[in-house]
C-alpha positions as CSV (number, residue, x, y, z in Angstrom):
1,M,-59.8,38.8,15.3
2,Q,-59.1,35.4,16.7
3,T,-60.2,33.9,13.3
4,D,-57.6,36.0,11.5
5,N,-54.8,34.7,13.8
6,R,-56.0,31.1,13.4
7,L,-56.0,31.5,9.6
8,L,-52.5,33.1,9.7
9,D,-51.3,30.3,11.9
10,D,-52.7,27.6,9.6
11,L,-51.2,29.3,6.6
12,A,-47.8,29.5,8.4
13,R,-48.0,25.8,9.2
14,V,-48.9,24.8,5.7
15,A,-46.1,27.0,4.4
16,S,-43.6,25.4,6.8
17,G,-44.7,21.9,5.9
18,A,-44.4,22.7,2.2
19,L,-40.9,24.1,2.8
20,S,-39.9,21.0,4.8
21,A,-41.2,18.8,2.0
22,L,-39.3,20.8,-0.6
23,T,-36.1,20.5,1.4
24,G,-36.6,16.8,1.6
25,V,-37.2,16.6,-2.2
26,R,-34.1,18.8,-2.8
27,E,-31.9,16.6,-0.6
28,E,-33.2,13.5,-2.4
29,M,-32.5,15.0,-5.8
30,E,-29.0,16.0,-4.8
31,A,-28.3,12.4,-3.6
32,R,-29.6,10.9,-6.8
33,L,-27.7,13.3,-8.9
34,R,-24.5,12.6,-6.9
35,D,-25.0,8.8,-7.4
36,Q,-25.5,9.3,-11.1
37,F,-22.4,11.4,-11.5
38,E,-20.4,8.9,-9.6
39,R,-21.6,6.1,-11.9
40,I,-20.8,8.2,-15.0
41,L,-17.3,9.1,-13.7
42,D,-16.7,5.4,-12.8
43,R,-17.4,4.4,-16.3
44,M,-15.0,7.1,-17.6
45,N,-12.1,5.4,-15.7
46,L,-11.2,8.6,-14.1
47,V,-9.0,8.6,-10.9
48,R,-10.2,10.0,-7.7
49,R,-8.5,13.0,-6.2
50,E,-7.0,10.9,-3.3
51,E,-5.5,8.3,-5.8
52,F,-4.1,11.1,-7.9
53,E,-2.5,12.9,-5.0
54,A,-1.0,9.6,-3.7
55,V,0.6,8.9,-7.2
56,Q,1.7,12.5,-7.4
57,A,3.5,12.2,-4.1
58,M,5.1,8.9,-5.2
59,A,6.3,10.5,-8.4
60,A,7.8,13.4,-6.6
61,K,9.6,11.0,-4.3
62,A,10.9,8.9,-7.2
63,R,12.0,12.0,-9.0
64,A,14.0,13.3,-5.9
65,E,15.6,9.9,-5.5
66,Q,16.4,9.8,-9.3
67,E,18.1,13.2,-9.0
68,R,20.0,12.1,-5.9
69,L,21.3,9.0,-7.6
70,A,22.2,11.1,-10.7
71,E,24.4,13.3,-8.6
72,R,25.9,10.3,-6.9
73,L,26.7,8.7,-10.3
74,A,28.2,11.9,-11.6
75,A,30.5,12.1,-8.5
76,L,31.5,8.5,-8.9
77,E,32.2,9.0,-12.6
78,E,34.3,12.1,-11.9
79,R,36.2,10.2,-9.3
80,L,36.8,7.3,-11.6
81,G,37.8,9.6,-14.4
82,A,40.6,11.1,-12.2
83,E,42.0,7.7,-11.3
84,P,44.0,5.7,-13.8
85,R,41.9,2.7,-14.9
86,A,43.2,-0.7,-14.4
87,K,43.8,-2.8,-17.5
88,P,41.4,-5.7,-17.8
89,A,43.0,-9.1,-16.9
90,K,44.1,-11.3,-19.8
91,P,42.2,-14.6,-20.1
92,R,44.2,-17.6,-18.8
93,H,43.2,-20.0,-21.5
94,G,43.1,-19.1,-25.2
95,H,39.9,-18.1,-26.6
96,G,39.2,-19.3,-30.1
97,S,41.5,-22.3,-30.1
98,K,40.8,-25.2,-32.4
99,A,39.8,-27.4,-29.5
100,E,37.0,-25.1,-28.8
101,G,35.9,-25.0,-32.4
102,G,37.0,-21.4,-33.0
103,A,39.5,-20.0,-35.4
104,A,43.2,-20.1,-34.7
105,D,45.0,-16.9,-33.4
């Protein structure tokens, strides 16, 4: 009887050792595959998720600022459109005089 228990104990130890070895092999394979995928992705010039999310946040912020400035510009244009525009000042010296090499008025 004791021989059977010893045999079963030995088989259990062997199975446990094999399972541990397989787990180690699996972890090693996963690490190597992960490294290989990272190298492939780096060669493809893809952005990482963190970089994409940072740029996405910057774009959303820029878009909100652009919309705010567009509203502000529209309000300013509306206000300027309601007021009479001042005429541009006339130049003090004559443009196009013969002394400057231009055509006479």
